[in-house]
PQR file with spaces between the fields and no chain letter, atoms N, CA, C, O and H, PARSE charges and radii, in Angstrom:
ATOM       1  N    MET     1      86.274  125.007   96.731 -0.4000 1.5000
ATOM       2  CA   MET     1      86.714  125.596   97.976 -0.0000 2.0000
ATOM       3  C    MET     1      85.621  126.548   98.464  0.5500 1.7000
ATOM       4  O    MET     1      85.234  127.459   97.733 -0.5500 1.4000
ATOM       5  N    PRO     2      85.113  126.354   99.697 -0.5600 1.5000
ATOM       6  CA   PRO     2      84.064  127.227  100.216  0.2800 2.0000
ATOM       7  C    PRO     2      84.593  128.640  100.478  0.5500 1.7000
ATOM       8  O    PRO     2      85.773  128.834  100.770 -0.5500 1.4000
ATOM       9  N    ALA     3      83.709  129.601  100.369 -0.4000 1.5000
ATOM      10  CA   ALA     3      84.082  131.000  100.610 -0.0000 2.0000
ATOM      11  C    ALA     3      84.112  131.288  102.107  0.5500 1.7000
ATOM      12  O    ALA     3      83.442  130.626  102.899 -0.5500 1.4000
ATOM      13  H    ALA     3      82.751  129.444  100.132  0.4000 1.0000
ATOM      14  N    MET     4      84.897  132.281  102.470 -0.4000 1.5000
ATOM      15  CA   MET     4      84.941  132.712  103.867 -0.0000 2.0000
ATOM      16  C    MET     4      83.583  133.306  104.230  0.5500 1.7000
ATOM      17  O    MET     4      82.933  133.926  103.388 -0.5500 1.4000
ATOM      18  H    MET     4      85.441  132.819  101.826  0.4000 1.0000
ATOM      19  N    PRO     5      83.150  133.121  105.481 -0.5600 1.5000
ATOM      20  CA   PRO     5      81.890  133.741  105.895  0.2800 2.0000
ATOM      21  C    PRO     5      82.025  135.264  105.902  0.5500 1.7000
ATOM      22  O    PRO     5      83.128  135.803  105.988 -0.5500 1.4000
ATOM      23  N    SER     6      80.906  135.932  105.812 -0.4000 1.5000
ATOM      24  CA   SER     6      80.925  137.399  105.861 -0.0000 2.0000
ATOM      25  C    SER     6      81.468  137.860  107.208  0.5500 1.7000
ATOM      26  O    SER     6      81.199  137.251  108.244 -0.5500 1.4000
ATOM      27  H    SER     6      80.010  135.494  105.743  0.4000 1.0000
ATOM      28  N    ALA     7      82.227  138.934  107.176 -0.4000 1.5000
ATOM      29  CA   ALA     7      82.781  139.486  108.417 -0.0000 2.0000
ATOM      30  C    ALA     7      81.679  140.198  109.193  0.5500 1.7000
ATOM      31  O    ALA     7      80.847  140.886  108.601 -0.5500 1.4000
ATOM      32  H    ALA     7      82.445  139.428  106.334  0.4000 1.0000
ATOM      33  N    PRO     8      81.668  140.037  110.514 -0.5600 1.5000
ATOM      34  CA   PRO     8      80.686  140.766  111.326  0.2800 2.0000
ATOM      35  C    PRO     8      80.866  142.277  111.171  0.5500 1.7000
ATOM      36  O    PRO     8      81.984  142.760  110.987 -0.5500 1.4000
ATOM      37  N    PHE     9      79.778  143.005  111.245 -0.4000 1.5000
ATOM      38  CA   PHE     9      79.798  144.453  111.043 -0.0000 2.0000
ATOM      39  C    PHE     9      80.745  145.152  112.013  0.5500 1.7000
ATOM      40  O    PHE     9      81.418  146.112  111.636 -0.5500 1.4000
ATOM      41  H    PHE     9      78.870  142.613  111.394  0.4000 1.0000
ATOM      42  N    GLY    10      80.803  144.681  113.253 -0.4000 1.5000
ATOM      43  CA   GLY    10      81.657  145.320  114.254 -0.0000 2.0000
ATOM      44  C    GLY    10      83.128  145.312  113.889  0.5500 1.7000
ATOM      45  O    GLY    10      83.883  146.177  114.333 -0.5500 1.4000
ATOM      46  H    GLY    10      80.257  143.901  113.558  0.4000 1.0000
ATOM      47  N    LEU    11      83.539  144.350  113.089 -0.4000 1.5000
ATOM      48  CA   LEU    11      84.944  144.279  112.697 -0.0000 2.0000
ATOM      49  C    LEU    11      85.291  145.325  111.646  0.5500 1.7000
ATOM      50  O    LEU    11      86.466  145.617  111.423 -0.5500 1.4000
ATOM      51  H    LEU    11      82.925  143.648  112.728  0.4000 1.0000
ATOM      52  N    LEU    12      84.286  145.884  111.007 -0.4000 1.5000
ATOM      53  CA   LEU    12      84.518  146.873  109.961 -0.0000 2.0000
ATOM      54  C    LEU    12      84.499  148.303  110.494  0.5500 1.7000
ATOM      55  O    LEU    12      84.721  149.250  109.740 -0.5500 1.4000
ATOM      56  H    LEU    12      83.332  145.647  111.188  0.4000 1.0000
ATOM      57  N    ALA    13      84.236  148.462  111.784 -0.4000 1.5000
ATOM      58  CA   ALA    13      84.137  149.800  112.375 -0.0000 2.0000
ATOM      59  C    ALA    13      85.473  150.528  112.320  0.5500 1.7000
ATOM      60  O    ALA    13      86.537  149.929  112.477 -0.5500 1.4000
ATOM      61  H    ALA    13      84.056  147.692  112.396  0.4000 1.0000
ATOM      62  N    GLU    14      85.391  151.816  112.097 -0.4000 1.5000
ATOM      63  CA   GLU    14      86.586  152.657  112.131 -0.0000 2.0000
ATOM      64  C    GLU    14      86.578  153.430  113.442  0.5500 1.7000
ATOM      65  O    GLU    14      85.599  154.099  113.773 -0.5500 1.4000
ATOM      66  H    GLU    14      84.526  152.302  111.970  0.4000 1.0000
ATOM      67  N    HIS    15      87.659  153.334  114.174 -0.4000 1.5000
ATOM      68  CA   HIS    15      87.765  154.014  115.460 -0.0000 2.0000
ATOM      69  C    HIS    15      88.607  155.268  115.281  0.5500 1.7000
ATOM      70  O    HIS    15      89.764  155.202  114.865 -0.5500 1.4000
ATOM      71  H    HIS    15      88.454  152.790  113.905  0.4000 1.0000
ATOM      72  N    GLY    16      88.018  156.396  115.596 -0.4000 1.5000
ATOM      73  CA   GLY    16      88.725  157.657  115.446 -0.0000 2.0000
ATOM      74  C    GLY    16      89.879  157.789  116.429  0.5500 1.7000
ATOM      75  O    GLY    16      89.745  157.494  117.616 -0.5500 1.4000
ATOM      76  H    GLY    16      87.078  156.450  115.934  0.4000 1.0000
ATOM      77  N    HIS    17      90.993  158.232  115.917 -0.4000 1.5000
ATOM      78  CA   HIS    17      92.177  158.460  116.745 -0.0000 2.0000
ATOM      79  C    HIS    17      91.897  159.652  117.654  0.5500 1.7000
ATOM      80  O    HIS    17      91.383  160.665  117.181 -0.5500 1.4000
ATOM      81  H    HIS    17      91.102  158.472  114.952  0.4000 1.0000
ATOM      82  N    PRO    18      92.221  159.563  118.950 -0.5600 1.5000
ATOM      83  CA   PRO    18      91.963  160.702  119.831  0.2800 2.0000
ATOM      84  C    PRO    18      92.793  161.921  119.431  0.5500 1.7000
ATOM      85  O    PRO    18      93.931  161.796  118.978 -0.5500 1.4000
ATOM      86  N    ALA    19      92.208  163.086  119.607 -0.4000 1.5000
ATOM      87  CA   ALA    19      92.898  164.332  119.265 -0.0000 2.0000
ATOM      88  C    ALA    19      94.079  164.560  120.206  0.5500 1.7000
ATOM      89  O    ALA    19      94.052  164.155  121.369 -0.5500 1.4000
ATOM      90  H    ALA    19      91.284  163.189  119.975  0.4000 1.0000
ATOM      91  N    ARG    20      95.090  165.199  119.695 -0.4000 1.5000
ATOM      92  CA   ARG    20      96.248  165.533  120.524 -0.0000 2.0000
ATOM      93  C    ARG    20      95.835  166.561  121.571  0.5500 1.7000
ATOM      94  O    ARG    20      94.950  167.382  121.332 -0.5500 1.4000
ATOM      95  H    ARG    20      95.112  165.527  118.751  0.4000 1.0000
ATOM      96  N    PRO    21      96.481  166.509  122.727 -0.5600 1.5000
ATOM      97  CA   PRO    21      96.141  167.505  123.744  0.2800 2.0000
ATOM      98  C    PRO    21      96.524  168.905  123.275  0.5500 1.7000
ATOM      99  O    PRO    21      97.515  169.092  122.568 -0.5500 1.4000
ATOM     100  N    ALA    22      95.726  169.876  123.679 -0.4000 1.5000
ATOM     101  CA   ALA    22      95.979  171.263  123.268 -0.0000 2.0000
ATOM     102  C    ALA    22      97.224  171.832  123.941  0.5500 1.7000
ATOM     103  O    ALA    22      97.887  172.711  123.392 -0.5500 1.4000
ATOM     104  H    ALA    22      94.921  169.725  124.253  0.4000 1.0000
ATOM     105  N    GLY    23      97.528  171.341  125.101 -0.4000 1.5000
ATOM     106  CA   GLY    23      98.688  171.840  125.842 -0.0000 2.0000
ATOM     107  C    GLY    23      99.440  170.684  126.467  0.5500 1.7000
ATOM     108  O    GLY    23      99.212  169.520  126.137 -0.5500 1.4000
ATOM     109  H    GLY    23      96.989  170.626  125.547  0.4000 1.0000
ATOM     110  N    GLY    24     100.329  171.019  127.365 -0.4000 1.5000
ATOM     111  CA   GLY    24     101.145  169.971  127.966 -0.0000 2.0000
ATOM     112  C    GLY    24     101.024  169.888  129.469  0.5500 1.7000
ATOM     113  O    GLY    24     101.935  169.413  130.148 -0.5500 1.4000
ATOM     114  H    GLY    24     100.514  171.965  127.633  0.4000 1.0000
ATOM     115  N    SER    25      99.884  170.356  129.999 -0.4000 1.5000
ATOM     116  CA   SER    25      99.716  170.276  131.450 -0.0000 2.0000
ATOM     117  C    SER    25      99.562  168.811  131.855  0.5500 1.7000
ATOM     118  O    SER    25      99.135  167.986  131.047 -0.5500 1.4000
ATOM     119  H    SER    25      99.144  170.742  129.448  0.4000 1.0000
ATOM     120  N    PRO    26      99.907  168.484  133.096 -0.5600 1.5000
ATOM     121  CA   PRO    26      99.750  167.099  133.546  0.2800 2.0000
ATOM     122  C    PRO    26      98.317  166.584  133.376  0.5500 1.7000
ATOM     123  O    PRO    26      98.113  165.434  132.987 -0.5500 1.4000
ATOM     124  N    GLU    27      97.337  167.425  133.662 -0.4000 1.5000
ATOM     125  CA   GLU    27      95.945  166.993  133.528 -0.0000 2.0000
ATOM     126  C    GLU    27      95.603  166.673  132.075  0.5500 1.7000
ATOM     127  O    GLU    27      94.954  165.665  131.799 -0.5500 1.4000
ATOM     128  H    GLU    27      97.502  168.359  133.978  0.4000 1.0000
ATOM     129  N    GLN    28      96.033  167.518  131.155 -0.4000 1.5000
ATOM     130  CA   GLN    28      95.756  167.283  129.736 -0.0000 2.0000
ATOM     131  C    GLN    28      96.451  166.015  129.246  0.5500 1.7000
ATOM     132  O    GLN    28      95.874  165.240  128.484 -0.5500 1.4000
ATOM     133  H    GLN    28      96.561  168.337  131.380  0.4000 1.0000
ATOM     134  N    LEU    29      97.678  165.812  129.683 -0.4000 1.5000
ATOM     135  CA   LEU    29      98.408  164.611  129.259 -0.0000 2.0000
ATOM     136  C    LEU    29      97.780  163.344  129.823  0.5500 1.7000
ATOM     137  O    LEU    29      97.690  162.332  129.127 -0.5500 1.4000
ATOM     138  H    LEU    29      98.146  166.442  130.303  0.4000 1.0000
ATOM     139  N    LEU    30      97.344  163.394  131.085 -0.4000 1.5000
ATOM     140  CA   LEU    30      96.690  162.222  131.676 -0.0000 2.0000
ATOM     141  C    LEU    30      95.359  161.927  130.987  0.5500 1.7000
ATOM     142  O    LEU    30      95.037  160.770  130.721 -0.5500 1.4000
ATOM     143  H    LEU    30      97.418  164.216  131.650  0.4000 1.0000
ATOM     144  N    ASN    31      94.590  162.973  130.700 -0.4000 1.5000
ATOM     145  CA   ASN    31      93.322  162.768  129.987 -0.0000 2.0000
ATOM     146  C    ASN    31      93.570  162.163  128.607  0.5500 1.7000
ATOM     147  O    ASN    31      92.841  161.273  128.168 -0.5500 1.4000
ATOM     148  H    ASN    31      94.852  163.913  130.916  0.4000 1.0000
ATOM     149  N    HIS    32      94.596  162.648  127.936 -0.4000 1.5000
ATOM     150  CA   HIS    32      94.920  162.102  126.619 -0.0000 2.0000
ATOM     151  C    HIS    32      95.355  160.636  126.737  0.5500 1.7000
ATOM     152  O    HIS    32      94.984  159.806  125.907 -0.5500 1.4000
ATOM     153  H    HIS    32      95.188  163.371  128.293  0.4000 1.0000
ATOM     154  N    ALA    33      96.135  160.329  127.762 -0.4000 1.5000
ATOM     155  CA   ALA    33      96.573  158.943  127.962 -0.0000 2.0000
ATOM     156  C    ALA    33      95.381  158.018  128.173  0.5500 1.7000
ATOM     157  O    ALA    33      95.370  156.896  127.668 -0.5500 1.4000
ATOM     158  H    ALA    33      96.435  161.003  128.436  0.4000 1.0000
ATOM     159  N    VAL    34      94.387  158.477  128.906 -0.4000 1.5000
ATOM     160  CA   VAL    34      93.177  157.673  129.133 -0.0000 2.0000
ATOM     161  C    VAL    34      92.436  157.454  127.816  0.5500 1.7000
ATOM     162  O    VAL    34      92.020  156.337  127.510 -0.5500 1.4000
ATOM     163  H    VAL    34      94.396  159.389  129.316  0.4000 1.0000
ATOM     164  N    GLN    35      92.272  158.521  127.042 -0.4000 1.5000
ATOM     165  CA   GLN    35      91.579  158.408  125.755 -0.0000 2.0000
ATOM     166  C    GLN    35      92.353  157.516  124.790  0.5500 1.7000
ATOM     167  O    GLN    35      91.761  156.701  124.082 -0.5500 1.4000
ATOM     168  H    GLN    35      92.609  159.429  127.290  0.4000 1.0000
ATOM     169  N    TYR    36      93.665  157.669  124.763 -0.4000 1.5000
ATOM     170  CA   TYR    36      94.484  156.870  123.857 -0.0000 2.0000
ATOM     171  C    TYR    36      94.471  155.400  124.275  0.5500 1.7000
ATOM     172  O    TYR    36      94.452  154.510  123.424 -0.5500 1.4000
ATOM     173  H    TYR    36      94.146  158.331  125.339  0.4000 1.0000
ATOM     174  N    GLY    37      94.481  155.148  125.578 -0.4000 1.5000
ATOM     175  CA   GLY    37      94.401  153.773  126.064 -0.0000 2.0000
ATOM     176  C    GLY    37      93.100  153.103  125.656  0.5500 1.7000
ATOM     177  O    GLY    37      93.092  151.938  125.258 -0.5500 1.4000
ATOM     178  H    GLY    37      94.496  155.871  126.269  0.4000 1.0000
ATOM     179  N    ALA    38      91.995  153.843  125.755 -0.4000 1.5000
ATOM     180  CA   ALA    38      90.697  153.297  125.339 -0.0000 2.0000
ATOM     181  C    ALA    38      90.692  153.013  123.840  0.5500 1.7000
ATOM     182  O    ALA    38      90.149  152.002  123.396 -0.5500 1.4000
ATOM     183  H    ALA    38      92.001  154.789  126.078  0.4000 1.0000
ATOM     184  N    TYR    39      91.293  153.903  123.069 -0.4000 1.5000
ATOM     185  CA   TYR    39      91.413  153.720  121.614 -0.0000 2.0000
ATOM     186  C    TYR    39      92.206  152.448  121.303  0.5500 1.7000
ATOM     187  O    TYR    39      91.801  151.651  120.457 -0.5500 1.4000
ATOM     188  H    TYR    39      91.734  154.725  123.430  0.4000 1.0000
ATOM     189  N    CYS    40      93.325  152.264  121.986 -0.4000 1.5000
ATOM     190  CA   CYS    40      94.158  151.074  121.757 -0.0000 2.0000
ATOM     191  C    CYS    40      93.421  149.796  122.131  0.5500 1.7000
ATOM     192  O    CYS    40      93.570  148.775  121.460 -0.5500 1.4000
ATOM     193  H    CYS    40      93.653  152.911  122.673  0.4000 1.0000
ATOM     194  N    GLN    41      92.626  149.844  123.198 -0.4000 1.5000
ATOM     195  CA   GLN    41      91.855  148.666  123.593 -0.0000 2.0000
ATOM     196  C    GLN    41      90.812  148.315  122.535  0.5500 1.7000
ATOM     197  O    GLN    41      90.579  147.137  122.264 -0.5500 1.4000
ATOM     198  H    GLN    41      92.506  150.673  123.743  0.4000 1.0000
ATOM     199  N    LYS    42      90.186  149.320  121.937 -0.4000 1.5000
ATOM     200  CA   LYS    42      89.223  149.060  120.858 -0.0000 2.0000
ATOM     201  C    LYS    42      89.915  148.398  119.671  0.5500 1.7000
ATOM     202  O    LYS    42      89.392  147.450  119.087 -0.5500 1.4000
ATOM     203  H    LYS    42      90.376  150.277  122.157  0.4000 1.0000
ATOM     204  N    LEU    43      91.097  148.907  119.319 -0.4000 1.5000
ATOM     205  CA   LEU    43      91.831  148.320  118.195 -0.0000 2.0000
ATOM     206  C    LEU    43      92.257  146.888  118.502  0.5500 1.7000
ATOM     207  O    LEU    43      92.175  146.016  117.637 -0.5500 1.4000
ATOM     208  H    LEU    43      91.522  149.677  119.793  0.4000 1.0000
ATOM     209  N    ALA    44      92.712  146.643  119.730 -0.4000 1.5000
ATOM     210  CA   ALA    44      93.130  145.294  120.109 -0.0000 2.0000
ATOM     211  C    ALA    44      91.950  144.327  120.045  0.5500 1.7000
ATOM     212  O    ALA    44      92.094  143.197  119.577 -0.5500 1.4000
ATOM     213  H    ALA    44      92.779  147.352  120.432  0.4000 1.0000
ATOM     214  N    ALA    45      90.790  144.768  120.513 -0.4000 1.5000
ATOM     215  CA   ALA    45      89.597  143.918  120.447 -0.0000 2.0000
ATOM     216  C    ALA    45      89.199  143.658  118.999  0.5500 1.7000
ATOM     217  O    ALA    45      88.762  142.559  118.660 -0.5500 1.4000
ATOM     218  H    ALA    45      90.673  145.685  120.893  0.4000 1.0000
ATOM     219  N    GLN    46      89.349  144.662  118.150 -0.4000 1.5000
ATOM     220  CA   GLN    46      89.009  144.496  116.737 -0.0000 2.0000
ATOM     221  C    GLN    46      89.963  143.509  116.064  0.5500 1.7000
ATOM     222  O    GLN    46      89.524  142.667  115.280 -0.5500 1.4000
ATOM     223  H    GLN    46      89.705  145.555  118.425  0.4000 1.0000
ATOM     224  N    VAL    47      91.245  143.600  116.356 -0.4000 1.5000
ATOM     225  CA   VAL    47      92.225  142.664  115.792 -0.0000 2.0000
ATOM     226  C    VAL    47      91.924  141.245  116.265  0.5500 1.7000
ATOM     227  O    VAL    47      91.975  140.302  115.477 -0.5500 1.4000
ATOM     228  H    VAL    47      91.601  144.284  116.993  0.4000 1.0000
ATOM     229  N    ALA    48      91.610  141.094  117.549 -0.4000 1.5000
ATOM     230  CA   ALA    48      91.267  139.766  118.068 -0.0000 2.0000
ATOM     231  C    ALA    48      90.020  139.224  117.367  0.5500 1.7000
ATOM     232  O    ALA    48      89.933  138.029  117.083 -0.5500 1.4000
ATOM     233  H    ALA    48      91.569  141.861  118.189  0.4000 1.0000
ATOM     234  N    GLY    49      89.065  140.098  117.092 -0.4000 1.5000
ATOM     235  CA   GLY    49      87.861  139.682  116.367 -0.0000 2.0000
ATOM     236  C    GLY    49      88.171  139.225  114.958  0.5500 1.7000
ATOM     237  O    GLY    49      87.629  138.222  114.496 -0.5500 1.4000
ATOM     238  H    GLY    49      89.136  141.069  117.322  0.4000 1.0000
ATOM     239  N    TRP    50      89.048  139.960  114.262 -0.4000 1.5000
ATOM     240  CA   TRP    50      89.458  139.541  112.908 -0.0000 2.0000
ATOM     241  C    TRP    50      90.164  138.191  112.948  0.5500 1.7000
ATOM     242  O    TRP    50      89.932  137.341  112.089 -0.5500 1.4000
ATOM     243  H    TRP    50      89.489  140.775  114.638  0.4000 1.0000
ATOM     244  N    GLN    51      91.022  137.993  113.939 -0.4000 1.5000
ATOM     245  CA   GLN    51      91.745  136.723  114.039 -0.0000 2.0000
ATOM     246  C    GLN    51      90.784  135.572  114.300  0.5500 1.7000
ATOM     247  O    GLN    51      90.922  134.501  113.710 -0.5500 1.4000
ATOM     248  H    GLN    51      91.210  138.684  114.637  0.4000 1.0000
ATOM     249  N    ALA    52      89.812  135.786  115.181 -0.4000 1.5000
ATOM     250  CA   ALA    52      88.822  134.743  115.461 -0.0000 2.0000
ATOM     251  C    ALA    52      87.973  134.463  114.224  0.5500 1.7000
ATOM     252  O    ALA    52      87.683  133.306  113.922 -0.5500 1.4000
ATOM     253  H    ALA    52      89.700  136.656  115.660  0.4000 1.0000
ATOM     254  N    TRP    53      87.574  135.514  113.508 -0.4000 1.5000
ATOM     255  CA   TRP    53      86.787  135.346  112.282 -0.0000 2.0000
ATOM     256  C    TRP    53      87.571  134.524  111.266  0.5500 1.7000
ATOM     257  O    TRP    53      87.016  133.628  110.630 -0.5500 1.4000
ATOM     258  H    TRP    53      87.810  136.454  113.754  0.4000 1.0000
ATOM     259  N    TYR    54      88.844  134.821  111.114 -0.4000 1.5000
ATOM     260  CA   TYR    54      89.672  134.098  110.149 -0.0000 2.0000
ATOM     261  C    TYR    54      89.816  132.631  110.553  0.5500 1.7000
ATOM     262  O    TYR    54      89.700  131.741  109.711 -0.5500 1.4000
ATOM     263  H    TYR    54      89.294  135.549  111.630  0.4000 1.0000
ATOM     264  N    ARG    55      90.068  132.379  111.836 -0.4000 1.5000
ATOM     265  CA   ARG    55      90.214  130.987  112.297 -0.0000 2.0000
ATOM     266  C    ARG    55      88.936  130.194  112.049  0.5500 1.7000
ATOM     267  O    ARG    55      88.994  129.034  111.641 -0.5500 1.4000
ATOM     268  H    ARG    55      90.162  133.102  112.520  0.4000 1.0000
ATOM     269  N    ARG    56      87.786  130.811  112.294 -0.4000 1.5000
ATOM     270  CA   ARG    56      86.511  130.109  112.034 -0.0000 2.0000
ATOM     271  C    ARG    56      86.360  129.816  110.548  0.5500 1.7000
ATOM     272  O    ARG    56      85.886  128.743  110.174 -0.5500 1.4000
ATOM     273  H    ARG    56      87.739  131.754  112.625  0.4000 1.0000
ATOM     274  N    GLY    57      86.757  130.756  109.698 -0.4000 1.5000
ATOM     275  CA   GLY    57      86.649  130.558  108.254 -0.0000 2.0000
ATOM     276  C    GLY    57      87.580  129.486  107.746  0.5500 1.7000
ATOM     277  O    GLY    57      87.217  128.716  106.856 -0.5500 1.4000
ATOM     278  H    GLY    57      87.142  131.628  110.001  0.4000 1.0000
ATOM     279  N    VAL    58      88.783  129.423  108.301 -0.4000 1.5000
ATOM     280  CA   VAL    58      89.757  128.417  107.875 -0.0000 2.0000
ATOM     281  C    VAL    58      89.275  127.029  108.270  0.5500 1.7000
ATOM     282  O    VAL    58      89.472  126.073  107.521 -0.5500 1.4000
ATOM     283  H    VAL    58      89.078  130.048  109.024  0.4000 1.0000
ATOM     284  N    LYS    59      88.648  126.904  109.432 -0.4000 1.5000
ATOM     285  CA   LYS    59      88.160  125.602  109.889 -0.0000 2.0000
ATOM     286  C    LYS    59      87.047  125.065  108.999  0.5500 1.7000
ATOM     287  O    LYS    59      86.886  123.851  108.880 -0.5500 1.4000
ATOM     288  H    LYS    59      88.488  127.681  110.041  0.4000 1.0000
ATOM     289  N    THR    60      86.274  125.955  108.371 -0.4000 1.5000
ATOM     290  CA   THR    60      85.163  125.491  107.539 -0.0000 2.0000
ATOM     291  C    THR    60      85.617  125.075  106.152  0.5500 1.7000
ATOM     292  O    THR    60      84.851  124.468  105.404 -0.5500 1.4000
ATOM     293  H    THR    60      86.405  126.942  108.469  0.4000 1.0000
ATOM     294  N    GLU    61      86.856  125.396  105.801 -0.4000 1.5000
ATOM     295  CA   GLU    61      87.344  125.034  104.457 -0.0000 2.0000
ATOM     296  C    GLU    61      87.793  123.597  104.417  0.5500 1.7000
ATOM     297  O    GLU    61      88.233  123.117  103.372 -0.5500 1.4000
ATOM     298  H    GLU    61      87.478  125.889  106.409  0.4000 1.0000
């Protein structure tokens, strides 16, 4: 049985969770929402990358 190919380096990246807002003003909450949304998009792209990597590895077996 062939081994899975090495995972691309980008899939191993750790994305830091955005810091909680210091206060609860509308501006602080909106800024946090923007940062958190960007964080979630990075995680979603990373998960999609892992899924694609796995599918490619399964096809080669």
